[in-house]
N, CA, C and O of each residue as an XYZ file, in Angstrom:
748
protein
N      -8.845     26.649    -16.544
C      -8.694     25.336    -15.927
C      -9.838     24.402    -16.340
O      -9.665     23.185    -16.409
N     -10.989     24.983    -16.609
C     -12.125     24.150    -17.001
C     -11.802     23.371    -18.271
O     -12.193     22.210    -18.392
N     -11.102     23.981    -19.213
C     -10.730     23.273    -20.452
C      -9.836     22.068    -20.155
O     -10.011     20.998    -20.737
N      -8.880     22.251    -19.245
C      -8.012     21.133    -18.864
C      -8.829     20.061    -18.138
O      -8.638     18.866    -18.364
N      -9.724     20.494    -17.280
C     -10.597     19.554    -16.575
C     -11.398     18.725    -17.581
O     -11.498     17.504    -17.460
N     -11.957     19.404    -18.560
C     -12.775     18.717    -19.564
C     -11.965     17.711    -20.382
O     -12.513     16.723    -20.870
N     -10.671     17.959    -20.530
C      -9.792     17.025    -21.254
C      -9.262     15.912    -20.345
O      -8.640     14.961    -20.819
N      -9.508     16.034    -19.056
C      -9.045     15.029    -18.099
C      -9.795     13.718    -18.280
O     -10.879     13.671    -18.861
N      -9.189     12.659    -17.769
C      -9.764     11.322    -17.890
C      -9.969     10.710    -16.510
O      -9.414     11.181    -15.517
N     -10.767      9.667    -16.465
C     -10.982      8.953    -15.208
C      -9.766      8.077    -14.908
O      -8.922      7.844    -15.773
N      -9.695      7.602    -13.677
C      -8.602      6.701    -13.298
C      -8.678      5.401    -14.098
O      -7.646      4.861    -14.497
N      -9.886      4.896    -14.334
C     -10.032      3.672    -15.137
C      -9.494      3.875    -16.552
O      -8.838      2.992    -17.105
N      -9.774      5.042    -17.137
C      -9.239      5.333    -18.471
C      -7.715      5.436    -18.429
O      -7.034      4.994    -19.354
N      -7.194      6.008    -17.377
C      -5.751      6.148    -17.170
C      -5.087      4.769    -17.170
O      -4.055      4.572    -17.812
N      -5.678      3.825    -16.454
C      -5.157      2.450    -16.409
C      -5.250      1.800    -17.784
O      -4.302      1.156    -18.233
N      -6.375      1.963    -18.445
C      -6.576      1.375    -19.774
C      -5.539      1.902    -20.765
O      -4.979      1.134    -21.548
N      -5.285      3.205    -20.733
C      -4.283      3.802    -21.625
C      -2.904      3.238    -21.317
O      -2.149      2.924    -22.237
N      -2.563      3.104    -20.043
C      -1.257      2.554    -19.659
C      -1.116      1.115    -20.151
O      -0.069      0.738    -20.676
N      -2.157      0.319    -19.983
C      -2.118     -1.077    -20.452
C      -1.952     -1.138    -21.968
O      -1.209     -1.972    -22.485
N      -2.642     -0.256    -22.669
C      -2.546     -0.221    -24.135
C      -1.141      0.196    -24.573
O      -0.581     -0.381    -25.506
N      -0.580      1.190    -23.903
C       0.778      1.639    -24.241
C       1.805      0.556    -23.955
O       2.810      0.454    -24.659
N       1.564     -0.251    -22.932
C       2.471     -1.352    -22.614
C       2.392     -2.426    -23.698
O       3.422     -2.920    -24.156
N       1.185     -2.785    -24.106
C       1.001     -3.839    -25.115
C       1.361     -3.392    -26.515
O       1.971     -4.145    -27.275
N       0.986     -2.164    -26.861
C       1.163     -1.661    -28.234
C       1.708     -0.243    -28.222
O       0.967      0.705    -28.479
N       2.998     -0.083    -27.926
C       3.560      1.271    -27.916
C       3.374      1.936    -29.286
O       3.574      1.312    -30.328
N       2.986      3.220    -29.257
C       2.704      3.908    -30.524
C       3.794      4.888    -30.933
O       3.731      5.478    -32.011
N       4.800      5.063    -30.065
C       5.918      5.942    -30.424
C       7.181      5.480    -29.690
O       7.140      4.537    -28.900
N       8.286      6.146    -29.959
C       9.560      5.726    -29.382
C       9.580      5.857    -27.864
O      10.125      4.994    -27.176
N       8.991      6.928    -27.335
C       8.984      7.092    -25.870
C       8.229      5.938    -25.221
O       8.703      5.372    -24.235
N       7.072      5.583    -25.751
C       6.306      4.478    -25.169
C       7.086      3.173    -25.256
O       7.005      2.344    -24.350
N       7.831      2.983    -26.323
C       8.673      1.791    -26.461
C       9.782      1.822    -25.411
O      10.027      0.827    -24.730
N      10.452      2.972    -25.285
C      11.548      3.120    -24.330
C      11.078      2.980    -22.884
O      11.838      2.528    -22.028
N       9.828      3.364    -22.605
C       9.286      3.369    -21.250
C       8.497      2.107    -20.914
O       7.835      2.043    -19.878
N       8.568      1.112    -21.783
C       7.764     -0.094    -21.599
C       7.931     -0.700    -20.197
O       6.940     -1.047    -19.553
N       9.166     -0.828    -19.727
C       9.400     -1.400    -18.393
C       8.803     -0.524    -17.295
O       8.370     -1.032    -16.261
N       8.780      0.801    -17.518
C       8.223      1.711    -16.513
C       6.695      1.634    -16.477
O       6.086      1.746    -15.414
N       6.088      1.444    -17.638
C       4.632      1.225    -17.658
C       4.291     -0.061    -16.906
O       3.333     -0.107    -16.135
N       5.085     -1.097    -17.140
C       4.839     -2.372    -16.466
C       4.964     -2.216    -14.942
O       4.098     -2.657    -14.186
N       6.058     -1.582    -14.513
C       6.255     -1.341    -13.077
C       5.143     -0.464    -12.508
O       4.617     -0.742    -11.430
N       4.789      0.589    -13.233
C       3.744      1.497    -12.778
C       2.421      0.782    -12.594
O       1.734      0.992    -11.594
N       2.058     -0.057    -13.542
C       0.802     -0.810    -13.438
C       0.837     -1.768    -12.248
O      -0.157     -1.903    -11.534
N       1.972     -2.432    -12.029
C       2.100     -3.339    -10.878
C       1.965     -2.571     -9.563
O       1.273     -3.013     -8.646
N       2.630     -1.417     -9.481
C       2.579     -0.620     -8.247
C       1.172     -0.078     -8.000
O       0.698     -0.058     -6.864
N       0.508      0.363     -9.073
C      -0.853      0.882     -8.906
C      -1.803     -0.220     -8.460
O      -2.676      0.006     -7.621
N      -1.633     -1.408     -9.022
C      -2.471     -2.542     -8.619
C      -2.261     -2.870     -7.143
O      -3.220     -3.132     -6.417
N      -1.002     -2.855     -6.703
C      -0.687     -3.115     -5.297
C      -1.323     -2.058     -4.394
O      -1.904     -2.388     -3.360
N      -1.210     -0.793     -4.785
C      -1.796      0.280     -3.987
C      -3.313      0.134     -3.921
O      -3.910      0.300     -2.858
N      -3.930     -0.174     -5.046
C      -5.390     -0.330     -5.056
C      -5.837     -1.467     -4.145
O      -6.881     -1.373     -3.500
N      -5.052     -2.538     -4.089
C      -5.405     -3.677     -3.233
C      -5.188     -3.368     -1.756
O      -5.960     -3.811     -0.906
N      -4.136     -2.605     -1.452
C      -3.727     -2.433     -0.063
C      -4.186     -1.127      0.583
O      -4.257     -1.038      1.808
N      -4.497     -0.119     -0.223
C      -4.838      1.184      0.350
C      -6.245      1.173      0.936
O      -7.215      0.794      0.280
N      -6.320      1.596      2.173
C      -7.609      1.784      2.852
C      -7.594      3.214      3.380
O      -6.714      3.575      4.162
N      -8.568      4.036      2.957
C      -8.580      5.417      3.453
C      -8.601      5.466      4.979
O      -9.349      4.733      5.628
N      -7.775      6.334      5.534
C      -7.667      6.511      6.975
C      -8.916      7.241      7.488
O      -9.291      8.290      6.964
N      -9.543      6.682      8.503
C     -10.790      7.251      9.039
C     -10.600      8.682      9.533
O     -11.464      9.533      9.322
N      -9.477      8.949     10.188
C      -9.215     10.309     10.685
C      -9.058     11.285      9.522
O      -9.526     12.421      9.595
N      -8.408     10.848      8.459
C      -8.252     11.714      7.295
C      -9.599     11.956      6.614
O      -9.858     13.063      6.141
N     -10.453     10.947      6.557
C     -11.785     11.131      5.984
C     -12.592     12.130      6.811
O     -13.307     12.964      6.254
N     -12.482     12.050      8.132
C     -13.173     13.008      9.007
C     -12.636     14.418      8.764
O     -13.395     15.386      8.717
N     -11.308     14.518      8.611
C     -10.703     15.827      8.351
C     -11.208     16.403      7.035
O     -11.477     17.600      6.941
N     -11.337     15.551      6.016
C     -11.873     16.008      4.730
C     -13.290     16.556      4.920
O     -13.630     17.605      4.373
N     -14.106     15.852      5.689
C     -15.475     16.309      5.939
C     -15.502     17.681      6.609
O     -16.354     18.511      6.291
N     -14.573     17.921      7.534
C     -14.560     19.213      8.232
C     -14.123     20.360      7.319
O     -14.399     21.523      7.613
N     -13.452     20.045      6.230
C     -12.971     21.079      5.302
C     -14.104     21.655      4.449
O     -13.972     22.752      3.906
N     -15.220     20.918      4.328
C     -16.329     21.353      3.468
C     -15.830     21.746      2.075
O     -16.244     22.762      1.518
N     -14.952     20.939      1.537
C     -14.352     21.201      0.228
C     -15.302     20.741     -0.873
O     -15.596     19.551     -0.991
N     -15.774     21.679     -1.672
C     -16.711     21.364     -2.755
C     -16.041     21.345     -4.120
O     -16.719     21.250     -5.143
N     -14.735     21.432     -4.143
C     -14.018     21.525     -5.408
C     -13.698     20.180     -6.029
O     -14.297     19.154     -5.707
N     -12.734     20.224     -6.926
C     -12.328     19.062     -7.694
C     -10.811     18.898     -7.617
O     -10.084     19.836     -7.291
N     -10.359     17.695     -7.921
C      -8.936     17.374     -7.912
C      -8.523     17.000     -9.340
O      -9.042     16.044     -9.916
N      -7.586     17.764     -9.898
C      -7.047     17.476    -11.228
C      -5.590     17.078    -11.042
O      -4.794     17.846    -10.502
N      -5.248     15.883    -11.488
C      -3.890     15.368    -11.307
C      -3.190     15.304    -12.660
O      -3.669     14.649    -13.586
N      -2.068     15.981    -12.765
C      -1.229     15.872    -13.965
C      -0.328     14.675    -13.729
O       0.401     14.629    -12.737
N      -0.372     13.701    -14.636
C       0.361     12.462    -14.381
C       0.660     11.716    -15.669
O       0.194     12.077    -16.750
N       1.438     10.682    -15.521
C       1.699      9.658    -16.537
C       1.922      8.353    -15.784
O       2.570      8.344    -14.737
N       1.395      7.262    -16.305
C       1.435      5.973    -15.600
C       2.841      5.388    -15.477
O       3.066      4.524    -14.629
N       3.784      5.830    -16.289
C       5.154      5.300    -16.199
C       5.931      5.889    -15.028
O       7.006      5.390    -14.695
N       5.412      6.933    -14.401
C       6.135      7.651    -13.341
C       6.041      6.909    -12.009
O       4.943      6.578    -11.561
N       7.168      6.650    -11.384
C       7.208      5.937    -10.113
C       6.496      6.678     -8.992
O       5.778      6.062     -8.205
N       6.684      7.995     -8.907
C       5.994      8.772     -7.877
C       4.478      8.725     -8.110
O       3.700      8.597     -7.165
N       4.080      8.828     -9.357
C       2.643      8.813     -9.688
C       2.017      7.458     -9.381
O       0.912      7.386     -8.844
N       2.720      6.391     -9.721
C       2.143      5.058     -9.499
C       1.949      4.768     -8.019
O       1.126      3.931     -7.649
N       2.705      5.457     -7.173
C       2.583      5.256     -5.727
C       1.501      6.131     -5.099
O       0.918      5.754     -4.083
N       1.225      7.299     -5.694
C       0.300      8.226     -5.045
C      -1.051      8.371     -5.727
O      -2.067      8.505     -5.045
N      -1.088      8.347     -7.043
C      -2.350      8.607     -7.758
C      -3.463      7.639     -7.348
O      -4.574      8.099     -7.085
N      -3.225      6.313     -7.279
C      -4.327      5.419     -6.886
C      -4.860      5.716     -5.483
O      -6.067      5.645     -5.251
N      -3.970      6.047     -4.552
C      -4.400      6.359     -3.187
C      -5.259      7.623     -3.178
O      -6.279      7.674     -2.492
N      -4.854      8.631     -3.927
C      -5.625      9.874     -3.975
C      -7.001      9.640     -4.588
O      -8.005     10.154     -4.096
N      -7.038      8.865     -5.660
C      -8.312      8.564     -6.320
C      -9.245      7.845     -5.349
O     -10.419      8.197     -5.233
N      -8.719      6.839     -4.654
C      -9.549      6.090     -3.692
C      -9.964      6.960     -2.511
O     -11.089      6.850     -2.023
N      -9.064      7.822     -2.052
C      -9.391      8.661     -0.898
C     -10.554      9.610     -1.213
O     -11.473      9.755     -0.407
N     -10.513     10.247     -2.371
C     -11.535     11.234     -2.718
C     -12.791     10.618     -3.333
O     -13.778     11.315     -3.569
N     -12.752      9.315     -3.591
C     -13.880      8.615     -4.204
C     -15.174      8.855     -3.421
O     -15.218      8.670     -2.204
N     -16.215      9.266     -4.127
C     -17.499      9.506     -3.481
C     -17.586     10.838     -2.754
O     -18.647     11.200     -2.244
N     -16.481     11.568     -2.704
C     -16.455     12.860     -2.004
C     -16.239     14.003     -2.997
O     -17.045     14.930     -3.079
N     -15.154     13.923     -3.740
C     -14.796     14.957     -4.713
C     -14.371     14.276     -6.003
O     -13.704     13.242     -5.986
N     -14.762     14.863     -7.106
C     -14.412     14.278     -8.399
C     -12.921     14.464     -8.665
O     -12.349     15.518     -8.386
N     -12.311     13.422     -9.206
C     -10.892     13.434     -9.549
C     -10.757     13.082    -11.026
O     -11.372     12.132    -11.510
N      -9.947     13.858    -11.728
C      -9.613     13.543    -13.120
C      -8.109     13.629    -13.279
O      -7.406     14.291    -12.515
N      -7.650     12.938    -14.298
C      -6.209     12.897    -14.576
C      -5.972     13.508    -15.952
O      -6.647     13.171    -16.925
N      -5.007     14.403    -16.012
C      -4.603     15.036    -17.255
C      -3.242     14.471    -17.625
O      -2.291     14.595    -16.853
N      -3.136     13.859    -18.782
C      -1.873     13.242    -19.200
C      -0.863     14.329    -19.573
O      -1.046     15.059    -20.548
N       0.180     14.418    -18.795
C       1.186     15.467    -18.976
C       1.719     15.521    -20.389
O       1.827     16.599    -20.973
N       2.055     14.358    -20.949
C       2.735     14.339    -22.240
C       1.800     14.600    -23.422
O       2.259     14.718    -24.558
N       0.494     14.690    -23.165
C      -0.455     14.962    -24.252
C      -0.532     16.451    -24.571
O      -0.907     16.836    -25.678
N      -0.178     17.282    -23.603
C      -0.280     18.735    -23.762
C       0.528     19.358    -22.634
O       0.103     19.346    -21.478
N       1.691     19.902    -22.970
C       2.604     20.423    -21.943
C       2.189     21.804    -21.418
O       2.834     22.328    -20.510
N       1.136     22.395    -21.965
C       0.755     23.741    -21.522
C       0.263     23.773    -20.079
O       0.400     24.798    -19.410
N      -0.302     22.685    -19.589
C      -0.757     22.679    -18.198
C       0.418     22.518    -17.240
O       0.549     23.295    -16.294
N       1.266     21.534    -17.463
C       2.402     21.314    -16.553
C       3.332     22.531    -16.550
O       3.978     22.807    -15.539
N       3.406     23.256    -17.661
C       4.284     24.430    -17.712
C       3.838     25.512    -16.726
O       4.614     26.411    -16.401
N       2.604     25.431    -16.254
C       2.094     26.381    -15.259
C       2.365     25.910    -13.827
O       2.155     26.657    -12.871
N       2.834     24.663    -13.687
C       3.031     24.076    -12.360
C       4.385     23.371    -12.255
O       4.469     22.240    -11.778
N       5.425     24.041    -12.700
C       6.759     23.455    -12.673
C       7.266     23.321    -11.240
O       6.908     24.102    -10.359
N       8.101     22.321    -11.033
C       8.766     22.101     -9.749
C      10.249     22.357     -9.968
O      10.927     21.577    -10.637
N      10.749     23.441     -9.407
C      12.163     23.817     -9.597
C      12.537     23.819    -11.070
O      13.624     23.379    -11.446
N      11.624     24.319    -11.904
C      11.874     24.427    -13.339
C      11.674     23.151    -14.123
O      11.926     23.129    -15.328
N      11.223     22.070    -13.468
C      11.044     20.792    -14.159
C       9.561     20.413    -14.250
O       8.731     20.917    -13.494
N       9.255     19.536    -15.170
C       7.886     19.062    -15.398
C       7.572     17.830    -14.545
O       6.937     16.889    -15.022
N       8.009     17.835    -13.305
C       7.866     16.686    -12.408
C       6.398     16.378    -12.118
O       5.572     17.274    -11.942
N       6.110     15.085    -12.075
C       4.753     14.608    -11.809
C       4.789     13.523    -10.744
O       5.837     12.918    -10.516
N       3.672     13.268    -10.094
C       2.360     13.849    -10.324
C       2.282     15.250     -9.721
O       2.993     15.588     -8.776
N       1.413     16.030    -10.291
C       1.117     17.361     -9.770
C      -0.382     17.397     -9.539
O      -1.168     17.194    -10.464
N      -0.769     17.653     -8.315
C      -2.173     17.682     -7.938
C      -2.617     19.139     -7.888
O      -2.045     19.952     -7.162
N      -3.643     19.455     -8.670
C      -4.177     20.811     -8.698
C      -5.532     20.779     -8.004
O      -6.444     20.059     -8.410
N      -5.638     21.571     -6.960
C      -6.875     21.643     -6.189
C      -7.685     22.809     -6.759
O      -7.261     23.964     -6.719
N      -8.857     22.474     -7.287
C      -9.723     23.472     -7.922
C     -10.952     23.725     -7.061
O     -11.497     22.799     -6.460
N     -11.385     24.973     -7.003
C     -12.644     25.224     -6.314
C     -13.794     24.884     -7.262
O     -13.562     24.447     -8.389
N     -15.025     25.084     -6.811
C     -16.179     24.690     -7.624
C     -16.296     25.491     -8.921
O     -17.005     25.079     -9.838
N     -15.597     26.647     -9.005
C     -15.607     27.468    -10.220
C     -14.373     27.224    -11.095
O     -14.105     27.991    -12.020
N     -13.629     26.164    -10.803
C     -12.440     25.764    -11.558
C     -11.270     26.739    -11.411
O     -10.386     26.785    -12.267
N     -11.266     27.509    -10.334
C     -10.112     28.349    -10.039
C      -9.140     27.541     -9.195
O      -9.552     26.733     -8.363
N      -7.847     27.762     -9.412
C      -6.824     27.024     -8.675
C      -6.788     27.520     -7.236
O      -6.551     28.698     -6.966
N      -7.026     26.597     -6.332
C      -6.968     26.901     -4.902
C      -5.560     26.643     -4.367
O      -5.060     27.387     -3.523
N      -4.929     25.582     -4.867
C      -3.590     25.216     -4.420
C      -3.063     24.101     -5.322
O      -3.791     23.576     -6.165
N      -1.810     23.752     -5.138
C      -1.247     22.606     -5.865
C      -0.260     21.878     -4.963
O       0.263     22.431     -3.996
N      -0.028     20.634     -5.310
C       0.861     19.766     -4.529
C       1.620     18.869     -5.495
O       1.127     18.532     -6.572
N       2.816     18.492     -5.095
C       3.543     17.487     -5.849
C       4.980     17.894     -6.092
O       5.361     19.033     -5.824
N       5.761     16.988     -6.586
C       5.440     15.666     -7.111
C       5.552     14.523     -6.112
O       5.222     13.383     -6.440
N       6.010     14.808     -4.907
C       6.126     13.711     -3.929
C       5.973     14.290     -2.527
O       6.162     15.489     -2.318
N       5.628     13.432     -1.566
C       5.499     13.899     -0.181
C       6.833     14.412      0.383
O       7.903     14.169     -0.176
N       6.728     15.120      1.495
C       7.895     15.729      2.145
C       9.031     14.721      2.349
O      10.189     15.033      2.072
N       8.711     13.522      2.827
C       9.765     12.544      3.073
C      10.472     12.155      1.761
O      11.691     11.987      1.742
N       9.721     12.015      0.690
C      10.318     11.722     -0.612
C      11.229     12.846     -1.076
O      12.283     12.597     -1.661
N      10.824     14.079     -0.815
C      11.666     15.234     -1.156
C      12.956     15.204     -0.343
O      14.028     15.525     -0.855
N      12.847     14.815      0.929
C      14.045     14.726      1.780
C      15.013     13.675      1.238
O      16.226     13.885      1.233
N      14.475     12.549      0.784
C      15.340     11.521      0.191
C      16.030     12.050     -1.066
O      17.216     11.796     -1.279
N      15.294     12.780     -1.893
C      15.873     13.350     -3.110
C      16.990     14.335     -2.766
O      18.041     14.329     -3.406
N      16.769     15.171     -1.769
C      17.797     16.138     -1.357
C      19.032     15.413     -0.825
O      20.162     15.838     -1.068
N      18.813     14.318     -0.099
C      19.929     13.517      0.411
C      20.756     12.976     -0.761
O      21.987     13.005     -0.723
N      20.079     12.488     -1.792
C      20.771     11.980     -2.983
C      21.532     13.110     -3.682
O      22.702     12.952     -4.030
N      20.877     14.231     -3.883
C      21.513     15.347     -4.602
C      22.703     15.909     -3.829
O      23.666     16.384     -4.431
N      22.643     15.858     -2.508
C      23.728     16.388     -1.672
C      24.972     15.502     -1.702
O      26.090     15.994     -1.549
N      24.781     14.197     -1.897
C      25.920     13.279     -1.826
C      25.684     12.042     -2.709
O      25.549     10.933     -2.194
N      25.634     12.229     -4.023
C      25.312     11.111     -4.919
C      26.349      9.983     -4.952
O      26.054      8.878     -5.407
N      27.547     10.263     -4.475
C      28.560      9.206     -4.449
C      28.296      8.210     -3.320
O      28.485      7.006     -3.494
N      27.864      8.708     -2.177
C      27.610      7.831     -1.036
C      26.158      7.403     -0.919
O      25.863      6.326     -0.401
N      25.252      8.242     -1.397
C      23.824      7.891     -1.414
C      23.421      7.900     -2.887
O      22.945      8.903     -3.419
N      23.625      6.762     -3.520
C      23.500      6.663     -4.976
C      22.048      6.742     -5.434
O      21.118      6.651     -4.633
N      21.877      6.912     -6.739
C      20.543      6.941     -7.335
C      19.813      5.636     -7.037
O      18.611      5.633     -6.771
N      20.548      4.535     -7.084
C      19.955      3.229     -6.765
C      19.406      3.220     -5.334
O      18.281      2.776     -5.102
N      20.201      3.713     -4.376
C      19.745      3.773     -2.983
C      18.526      4.675     -2.841
O      17.565      4.344     -2.146
N      18.586      5.831     -3.518
C      17.466      6.777     -3.465
C      16.182      6.120     -3.972
O      15.155      6.155     -3.294
N      16.243      5.518     -5.169
C      15.048      4.888     -5.738
C      14.538      3.745     -4.858
O      13.332      3.593     -4.660
N      15.452      2.960     -4.344
C      15.068      1.847     -3.480
C      14.385      2.351     -2.207
O      13.319      1.862     -1.832
N      15.004      3.328     -1.547
C      14.426      3.879     -0.314
C      13.077      4.533     -0.582
O      12.150      4.411      0.219
N      12.973      5.228     -1.710
C      11.720      5.902     -2.054
C      10.602      4.886     -2.276
O       9.490      5.075     -1.783
N      10.883      3.818     -3.008
C       9.847      2.818     -3.270
C       9.478      2.038     -2.001
O       8.317      1.668     -1.821
N      10.444      1.789     -1.134
C      10.133      1.156      0.160
C       9.212      2.051      0.983
O       8.246      1.582      1.586
N       9.522      3.336      0.999
C       8.680      4.302      1.709
C       7.263      4.281      1.148
O       6.291      4.192      1.898
N       7.153      4.363     -0.182
C       5.831      4.360     -0.802
C       5.064      3.079     -0.470
O       3.870      3.125     -0.175
N       5.746      1.948     -0.519
C       5.076      0.666     -0.248
C       4.560      0.598      1.185
O       3.486      0.047      1.427
N       5.301      1.145      2.128
C       4.883      1.117      3.535
C       3.857      2.204      3.845
O       2.913      1.965      4.599
N       4.032      3.389      3.273
C       3.181      4.534      3.590
C       1.818      4.461      2.892
O       0.818      4.951      3.417
N       1.787      3.866      1.743
C       0.535      3.649      0.986
C      -0.284      4.920      0.766
O      -1.512      4.896      0.854
N       0.387      6.008      0.484
C      -0.309      7.236      0.124
C      -0.782      8.099      1.272
O      -1.315      9.186      1.046
N      -0.600      7.643      2.495
C      -1.127      8.372      3.657
C      -0.527      9.772      3.773
O      -1.255     10.731      4.028
N       0.787      9.906      3.591
C       1.422     11.218      3.706
C       0.960     12.160      2.599
O       0.704     13.337      2.854
N       0.853     11.655      1.382
C       0.389     12.489      0.262
C      -1.018     13.005      0.545
O      -1.294     14.190      0.363
N      -1.901     12.123      0.987
C      -3.268     12.527      1.318
C      -3.244     13.597      2.406
O      -3.943     14.604      2.295
N      -2.447     13.392      3.455
C      -2.393     14.356      4.560
C      -1.906     15.715      4.084
O      -2.476     16.743      4.448
N      -0.870     15.724      3.282
C      -0.332     16.997      2.788
C      -1.352     17.726      1.914
O      -1.438     18.953      1.953
N      -2.111     16.985      1.138
C      -3.139     17.604      0.295
C      -4.300     18.105      1.166
O      -4.845     19.180      0.919
N      -4.665     17.335      2.167
C      -5.716     17.789      3.091
C      -5.355     19.143      3.707
O      -6.218     20.005      3.871
N      -4.101     19.321      4.038
C      -3.655     20.576      4.651
C      -3.747     21.752      3.687
O      -3.747     22.905      4.118
N      -3.825     21.475      2.392
C      -3.907     22.542      1.386
C      -5.346     22.885      0.992
O      -5.582     23.870      0.292
N      -6.298     22.079      1.438
C      -7.699     22.322      1.063
C      -8.274     23.544      1.781
O      -9.439     23.888      1.579
């Protein structure tokens, strides 16, 4: 895990890479995902402006005496990532170091943390101080998973459009609080 950690980037670098990919796509996927990079950057900017760490959650983090690190497997074009990654980075700021590993740069890490056989992101890997995996979380909070199950159970009546709309409304209102809480419970 230390090798993956060492290849991880800061949140500022993550934003810079996303902006560069939006302006100057270097491959077909980046070209195809241009609108998703744009949306992701807008959502991350909104989260950064609006997210305020919850005092009770900060106190809970202090009681955990967690000395480890947070490694997030992500890509800026991902809707789930754009809603949660900025909140997680801000929450752990000054407490625990957070780095981001770009999923599409090296699939060997995500292949160890599949969700129902898929490379779903973001995936948060909780590492202890010796870089051993303590736990993992992702790709979305419990409520987001419930919305996905609702869509999968009845896609004719609860369409993909409804699912995406409801999920983004939830993210906009929740502002990362549920994701932070679920991760706190895993520390």
